[in-house]
Structures are given as C-alpha cells and as structure tokens.
N, C-alpha and C positions, 0 to 999 in steps of 0.2 A: 933437358929433353934430349934423348939419344936417337931421335929420328931425323932424317934429312928431308922427309916429305913435308909439304905444306900442311898446316893445320886445316881441319875440315870446319865448315861453318856449323853453327848450332842450329837448333830447330825452334820455331816460334809458332804458337797458335794465338791469334788475337780475337777479341770480341769487340766489335765496332758498333757504336751507337750512332746511326745516321742522323737523328734529330740534333745531336750535339756536334756531329762531324768529328768525333773523337774515338780513339781506342779506349775502352773503359775497363778492360781486363785483359790479362796476358798470362800465358804459361810458357816458360822458357826451359830449354835443355841445352847444355853445352855439347851433347852427343848428337851429331848429325843423323845418326841412325835411329833415334827415338821416333816411334810412331806418333803421328798427330792424334790418333785415336787414344793413345795413352796420355799424351799431354793434355788433351781436352778434359780429361777427368778432373783435373785441378780446377778448371773453370766451372765445370758442372757442379762441383762441390759447393760453389758459391751461388748457384742458381736459386732464385726466389720465386715465390708465388707471383703470377702475372708477368714474369719476364717472358719475352718471346725470342726464340733462337731460330734463325733462318740459315739453313746449312745445305751444303752440297751432298751428293750421294755417298761420299767417303765416310760421312758420319751417320749413315743409315744402318745402325746396328741395334739389336735389341738392348744391349747394355746401355747405350746412350739414350735411346728413345724412352725406355722404361724408367731410367733414372730421372730424366727431366719430368716425366709424367708423375712419378712418385713425389717429386719436389713441388708439384703443382705449377711448374713452369710450362709454357707452351712452346710448340715447335712447328716449323714447316721445313721438311727435309725431303730432298729429292730421293725417290725410291731407288733402292739398289736391288738387283735381281735375286740376290742370295737370301733375302729376307723371307722367312716362312710365314705365310698368312693364308687365311681362307675368307671367302665372302660371307657376310652376314645378311646383307640385303642386296637386291639387284641394283645395277648401275642405272642412274638417271641423269638425263641431260640438264645442265644448269644454265646454259646460254653461251654467248660468245664473248670473247675478249678480242683485243686488237690482233692477236696472232693465231687465233683458232677457236675451236669448240671445246667447252668445258663440260665434263661429266663428273659424277661423284658416286662413291659406293662406300658403305660402311663395311669394315673388315675387322677381323680379329688376328692380331699378330702374336705368334708364339715364340717364346724363347726356347730353342731346342735343348739348351743345357739344363733348364729347370722345369720346363713344361708350363711355366706361367704364361698367361695371355693378357693382352690389353686390346681394347677396342679403339680403333682409329678411323679416320676418314682417308680414303684413297681418292685423290683428285687426278683426273686424266685430262691433259690438254692436248687435243689432236690438232697438230700444227697445220696451218695453211701451206707453209713451205718448210721443207726439212732443215734441220740444223746443219752446221758445217760438218758434223760427223755422220750425217745422213739419217738421223733419228726423226721419225714422223710424229712421235708423241712424247710428252714429258709427264711422268707420274710423280705426284707429290703425296707425302704422308703428313697428316697433321692431327693434333689432338684439340685444335680449336673447335669448340662445339657449335657456336652460333655464327661464326664468320662466314660471309658469303663466299662460295667456292670461287667465283670469278675474281673477287678481291684478293683471295689467297694466292691465286695464280699470278696476278699482277704484282703482288708483294714479292713473290719469288723472283719474278723477272727483274724487279728493282735491285735485287741482290747483285746482279751482274754489274751495275754501275758502281757498286761498292768494290767489287773485285778489281775493276779497271782503275779505281781511285788509287790503289796501292801499287800498280805496275809501273 
C-alpha cells in the first residue's frame, strides 16, 4: 500500500431478530463510502413472505418499500419527507398509546422514476412531548393490512431499544 493515511472502516448493515437476540443477516462492504441504501439491497434480496422489517427513515425510499412489498415481506418504516404520495382516504383517529395520539390514513405512494404506485398505510403519532430534535409527530409507513395502528406505533418504538443494544 502506497498511502500513509490510516485505512477507513468498512460499512455494515445488519438485520436483527429481537426474539432471538441475534443478528440474522448482514451485508458488508470494505468501502466506507458505500451507501447503506445500496448495501441493504443484498439483505432485501433474501426477504421472504411474512418477514417484517422495521426501519428508520433512511430506508424510506420507493425502491426499498416496493421491493419488500413485491416479495410479500412486511415493513414499518419511518416516513421520509421526500417520498411522493397522495391520500386515498381521510385520516381517522385510532386511539392513544403511551406517548401520544395515533391516527391512520390510506395513501398511494408513487415511484417518480417509473410512475408505479403502491397503497400503504400512513400512521401518525402526535407526540405528547417533542422529541430531542423538536419533532411533534412521527409518521410511519406500513404495508401491514390488519395490524392495529397503535400496536404498529409501539413496535416502531421498540426499535429504539434495539438501536441502543448495539451502541
């Protein structure tokens, strides 16, 4: 190696199974500049019917959401503002959870590159107290058809305990 600088760390995306307390899938790159959105494609290629992926907003892209839906895998992903969507039904209140009021709306998400659309549920948790970043609401997208909206919000909240598990 003809460089004097230290080597850069690689990049890793892990799929964690809380029931087993194990990482059950991983995608690795020796290139520290590889995007996690690129790496996750390897994991998504192994997604199966009835798998459930709970992800943060970084993974809220039509490429990722549509791919999981096509493979009949389920997802709960925090909404990212750049996603293109339109309401299909009016928003309705679904009740309270420990941290706030939950509402739900059926929406249609559009892939701007292809024009393809998918119907999803947009869940909004209006928080009793703002997050550390000052956000007063958390919006989640899911393709779970029959899951209670409140339970889905609680499931996403449990994701943070997993995040802290690895820090």
